[in-house]
C-alpha positions in Angstrom: 0.0 0.0 0.0 1.4 3.4 -1.0 0.9 6.5 1.0 0.6 10.1 -0.2 2.2 12.5 2.2 3.1 16.2 2.0 6.6 17.5 2.4 6.7 21.3 2.7 9.4 23.9 2.3 8.0 27.3 3.2 9.4 30.8 3.5 12.2 30.4 0.9 13.8 33.8 0.2 14.5 33.8 -3.5 16.6 36.5 -5.0 16.1 37.1 -8.7 15.6 39.6 -11.4 12.0 39.6 -12.5 9.5 42.1 -13.9 8.1 43.9 -16.9 9.3 47.5 -16.0 12.8 48.6 -17.0 13.7 49.4 -13.4 12.7 45.9 -12.3 15.1 44.4 -14.9 18.0 46.3 -13.3 17.5 45.2 -9.7 17.4 42.0 -7.7 14.1 41.4 -5.9 13.2 39.1 -3.1 10.4 36.6 -3.7 9.0 34.4 -1.0 8.2 30.8 -2.0 6.2 28.1 -0.3 6.6 24.7 -1.8 4.5 21.6 -1.0 5.3 18.2 -2.5 3.3 15.0 -2.6 5.4 11.9 -1.9 5.3 8.6 -0.1 7.6 9.0 2.9 7.0 5.6 4.3 10.4 4.2 3.0 12.3 7.0 4.6 10.4 6.6 7.8 11.2 2.9 7.9 14.9 3.2 6.9 15.7 6.5 8.7 18.0 7.3 5.7 18.2 10.6 3.8 18.6 8.7 0.6 15.1 7.4 0.9 13.4 10.8 1.0 13.4 14.1 -0.8 16.4 16.2 0.3 14.9 19.6 1.2 18.2 21.3 0.9 18.8 20.0 -2.6 15.3 21.1 -3.7 15.7 24.5 -2.2 19.2 25.0 -3.8 17.9 23.9 -7.2 14.9 26.3 -7.0 17.2 29.2 -5.9 19.8 28.5 -8.6 17.1 28.3 -11.3 15.5 31.6 -10.3 18.9 33.3 -10.1 20.2 31.9 -13.5 17.0 32.8 -15.4 15.2 36.1 -16.0 11.5 36.4 -16.8 9.1 39.3 -17.0 6.2 37.5 -15.3 6.1 35.6 -12.0 3.6 33.3 -13.8 6.4 32.2 -16.1 8.9 31.7 -13.3 6.5 29.7 -11.1 5.5 27.4 -14.0 9.1 26.7 -14.8 9.9 26.0 -11.2 7.1 23.5 -11.0 8.4 21.8 -14.2 11.9 21.6 -12.7 10.6 20.1 -9.4 8.4 17.5 -11.1 11.0 16.4 -13.6 14.1 16.4 -11.4 12.8 15.3 -8.0 10.5 12.4 -8.7 7.4 13.8 -7.1 3.8 13.3 -8.3 2.4 16.7 -7.4 3.7 20.1 -6.4 2.0 23.3 -5.1 4.0 26.5 -5.2 3.0 29.8 -3.7 5.0 32.8 -4.9 4.7 36.1 -3.0 6.2 39.1 -4.8 5.6 41.4 -1.8 4.2 44.8 -1.8 4.8 45.8 -5.4 1.4 47.4 -5.6 0.7 50.5 -3.6 -1.6 49.9 -0.6 -1.3 46.1 -1.0 0.7 44.0 1.5 1.6 41.3 -1.0 0.7 39.9 -4.5 1.5 36.6 -6.0 0.5 33.4 -7.6 -0.3 29.9 -6.4 -0.2 26.9 -8.8 -0.6 23.2 -8.5 0.8 20.8 -11.0 0.7 17.0 -11.3 -1.7 14.7 -9.5 -2.2 13.7 -5.9 -3.9 10.5 -7.0 
């Protein structure tokens, strides 16, 4: 019997160049990412070995490296690409990512996008 559990990595401070305005293309901005992954953690729980689970540090480093190495105008593009990277490189069935761009709109605390890709079934 397989289990479907959720691994989460929340509050990732992601530095990247992103935006449609010329000033945004010249500065590094901080985005905050929350990532949830669907995975069966029972093997890791039984073995107590890092090799049997998803390494949070590796996933975080890959996400940060990808965002730093690539430049997009839209956060929608970045978040979609990050989901593709996670699904294809880390053997997970489902990913949910919340991307918060902060207070880039006057009188608004934060703006962003949440996507889910893959299947939890």
